[in-house]
N, C-alpha and C positions, 0 to 999 in steps of 0.2 A: 135101081130101085130096093129099099131097104123094107124088109118085112121081120116083123117081131109077132111069134107065136106063143101064147100063154096057153097052160093048161094046171088043173090040178084043183082047181075050185070044188067048192061043195059045199054039204049043210053036214057040222060038227056042234057035237053039244060043249059048253061052257068046261074048259080044262082039258079038251081035247086036242088035237093036232094035225096039221096039213102042211103038203109041201107043194109049193108052186112051181112050175118051171118055165121057162122063155127061152125061146130058140130064136137065134136072130140069123137071117139069110139075106143073100143079095151081094151083087159082084161089087156094089159101092160101099158094102158095109165095111166101116174102119173106124167105129167107136172104139176107146178104151174104157169105158165106163158104162156100167148098165146098172140098172136100180128097179126100185118098185116105187109106185104112188098107190094113194086109195082114197076113196072119193065114196061116201056115204050119201044116202040121199037127202037133197038140201044143203050138203056141205060142199068145202071145197075140196079139190083134189090134192092132198095132202103127202108129202115124203114118207117113204117109209124106212127105207134100206138102199145102199148103193155099195158097189165094187169097183175096183178098179181090175181090169179084167187081166192085166199085164204084172200088177207090182204088189196086187192082192189087198191093200189096205182099202177098209170098209168105213161107212159111214151109217148111223141108226137114227131114228126119231128116238126122243125120250121115250116117248109110250111103248116103245115095242124093244126098248134094250132090256137084254134077260130073257127074253121069250123068242124073239126071232133070229134066225142065223142066215145070214146071206152067203151064198157060196157060188163058185164058177166051174167049169171046164172051159177051158180055154180053146181044145180043141175043138170041140162041137159048138163054140159060142154060144153057150148056154149059160142061164143063170138060176140057181135055185132060191127060192126063199122058204124056209122050213120054220113052220110057224108052232108054238109051243104053249101051253096054259094060256088057251085062247079064250077071251071074254065076248060077251054080247057088244060090246064097244069096238071090236073090230071087225063087227061087220059092214061089209063094202066091197064095190067093185075095185078089183085092184088092176092094177095098169103096170105092165113094162114098159119100161123106156130105156132108149139108147141115149147117149151123150153125143156131144159135138165132135164131128170127126178128128182124130187124131189129140184130142184134149185130153188131160190125164188129171183132171181135176174133178172132186167128187162135189156136185154142185145138192145143196139141200131145197132147191124150188125148181119148178118147173120150167123157168127158161133155161135152164142148163141142159136141158134135153131137146136132143133133134129129133127121134121118132120115138113112135108110141104105138103098144098092140091095141088090140081090140078090148080088151079087159076080160077077166074073169071073177065072176059073183063068191064070194066069199060069207057065208052065213054060219054066225054062231049062235044056238038058242041056250036061253037059260034054262 
């Protein structure tokens, strides 16, 4: 059983910053890629960022490039999403995701991810 536990969401003013964390646990955890998606009310769950836990390559959605940074602590099976220059349109539930076991590919769609966290709310006020 693989568990992903997110933390760090909250309410912030436009232009502010937040850092999300996601810790993976479970004996069967063998994903090499972890990432973040977000879902605003009435919208699809969209890719935000992902990182290869072993090699370090990253991928970002165009909408967050230059503002968000994903990083990892491989010893802790934890990934972080540092969000800066936040905008009201960044408001969403943010979900942590872990890729298919032993795959090193960074996917930009939901189908590339095997495990999901419960989500954490991020609200950016104008």
